[in-house]
N, C-alpha and C positions, 0 to 999 in steps of 0.2 A: 466806291460805294456811296450812294446818296443818303442823306438823313432827312426824315420828316419828323419835326419836333411838334409834339401834341401839347397844346397850351390851353389854359382857361380862356374863355371868350374875351374878357377884358384885356388880355395880354397877347392876342393874336398878332399884333403889330410887330412883336419881337421876331416873328418869322416871315416878315414881309419880303425879305430878300431870298428866302429859300425857294428853290424852283421845284423841289420834290416834296410832295405834301400828302398827308393822309386825312380824309374827311370822315367823320363819324356819322353814320347815317341817321342816328336818332337825334342829332343836334341840328340837322338841316332845317328843321321847322323854326329854329331861331333865326330871325331876319338878319341880324348883325353877322351871325356865323355864315349864313348863306351868301350874304353880300360879299364877305371877305373872299370866299372861295370863287364866286363869280368873277371877282377882280383877278384872282390868280388865273382862272381859266382864260379870261379875255386876253391875257398877255402870253398865253401859251405854255404856262407852267403845268407840270405833270400832277394829277390829282388821282389818288387811289381811294376809291369809295369802299369803306369797310361795311360789314354786314350787321353790326350791332351786337354780336353774340356775347362779347366780354362785358359790355356795359349793361345790357338788358338781361343777360342770362339765357337768351335764346336768339337765334338769328332772325332778322326780318324776312318776310316773304320776298321772293324774287321781284315781283311787280312793284313792291314798295321801294326796294333798293334801286330799281331802274328809274322809277319816277324821281327819286331824290338825286340820283346820279345825273339825270338829264337837267334837273333844276339848277345845278351848279356847274354843269359842263365837265363832269368827271372824265378822266382818261381811261380808267380800268375799274372793274368791279370785282370785289371779293365774293366768290360763291358762298351761299349759306353753309355753315358747318357747325359741328358740336364738338368742343374740345375732348380729345381722348376717346371719342366714340366713332369707330370706323364705319360701322354699318349705317348708322343714322346719318353720318356726314355724307356717305356715298349716295344715299337716297336723296338727300336735299341737293347735293351737287348735280345729280342727274336731272332733277326737276328744274334746277336753276339753269342748267345748260340748255334744256328745252325752251325755257322762257327767254333767256338772254343771249343764246348763241347767235353770233352774226350781227348783234346790235352794237355791243361794245367789247373791247378786249376783256378777257376774264382771268382771274386768278383762282387756282384751285388750292385747297389747303388739306394736305394729308393728315389723317388722324388715326389713332389706334390706341389700344390699352397696353400694348407691349411693343418692344423694339421690332419684333417680327411683323406685327400688324402694321406699324407705321411704315416699314419698308415696303410691304405689299401695297399699301395705299399709294406710296410714291410711284412704284413701278407701274401701277395702273393709270395713274393720273397723267404721267408724262406721255402717255399714248393719246390723251384726249386733246381736242382742238382748243387748248387754253394757251394764253400768252405766257403765263408765269406760274410758279409754285411758291406759295407762302409757307414759311416754316414757323409754326406757332411757338410762342415762348413756353407753352405747356409741355413741349417735347422734352424739356429738362427733367420732367418727372419720370421719363423713360431712360434717357441717356445721361451720362455725366454732364454733357453740355451739347449745344447744337453743332459744334464742330465735329464731335464724334458722330452725331446723327447724319450730318451731311456726308462725311467720309464713308459712312456705311452704305451709301447708295451712289457709287461712282457712275451709275447709269444716269442719274440726274445731273451730275456735274458734267458728264460728257454730252448731254442733250442740248437742244436749242432753246430750252425753257429758261426764261429769266428767273432769278431767285430773289425773294424778299424776306427779310426777317421780321416777323410780326411780333412786335413788343420786345422789351428788355427785361429779363428775369432778375437782374441785379447781380448775377454771378461775376466776380472780379475778372476782368480781362476777356470775358467770353467773346464779346463782339469784336474787340480789337484783334484777337487771335484769329477769328474767322476771316476778318479782312486781310490779315497778314498772310495766312496760309492759303487762302483761296483768292488771292489778289486778282481783282478784275472780274471775278465770277459772280459776286453778290451785287445785285442791282441797288438795293437800298434796305433801310431799316426805319421803323417808326417807333416812338416811345413817348410817353408822358412822364418819364421818370424824373426829369428835371423839375417839372411842375409839382409832382407829388412830394418831393423833398422840400421844395419851397413852401408848399401848403402847410407843411408841418413845422416850418421855421428852421429847417436843417440845411446846412451846406452839404452838397452832394459829396464833397471830398473830405467830409469829417470823420469817415470811418464807420458811421452809423449804418446798420443794415437798411435795406430798402423798406420804408414804412408800409405796413400792411393796411393800407387805407385806399379807398376809392378817390379818384380825382374829382373835385368839385369844379365843374366846368363854368360855373357862374361866379366863382370866388375871385376877389382881388387879393393878391399876395404882395409881399415885399418885392418890388420890381428889381431892386439892385441884387437881392439874393437870387431871384429867378434868372436874371441875366448871367450871374456868376454860374449858376447850375447849368444853364443852357450851354454856355461856352465850354464847361468841363465835360458835359455829356457828349458834345461833338468832338472836342479835341482828344479827350482821354478815353472815354468809354467806347466810342466808335472807332477812332483812329489810333489810339494808344501811342501818342507822340513820345511820352516819357518811356513807355515800354520799349519802343523801337530804339531809343537812344542807348539802352543798356544791353540790347541783344546783338 
């Protein structure tokens, strides 16, 4: 499983060596941000272009996402969706597929207001001409965690669709357990959790719950703390090195 660490713009250099990346569409208008991703694209790194729904409260229109994806050389685009709203998401997904299909590889994001709706969405979307399925962190409002969600749709696990975990809800060991139990099946995950903790001046391994704040993408934070948090996010939250040693 690859990791895409989301960072404030002044600290993007901490992810210079990451080859798997998530670009946030609403930030591409910032020249420093766009330049950094263009550098990533020029050397062949993978760049997933998000649709802006979490940061803006609504997804950008398909043509806007495509323009920004082309501007930075994105590898794949997340279709517009609305968290927990199956019908609205399917409508915007269909329009997005009409606008973007055949231009860039696409990621579909199943949504629903119940476990059954989410599963129905997955079963429909794995028949679509998309490259991957994104599993939203909001799924944990329906299932105990995303491992339970994924195991509820063996059709997805047995399909040829790549799987990406969108965000990190802060549930202890959730991501590491997914990586362990579905070894080799999850393509990647993105999260700004390390920077969110650092923004609040908290070490991510302090035992404090995930701060309920938005990440300030223009903020400069304590870089030593941020480095510590990023290392812990990758080593323990994503791969669970300590957890594996006791199992």
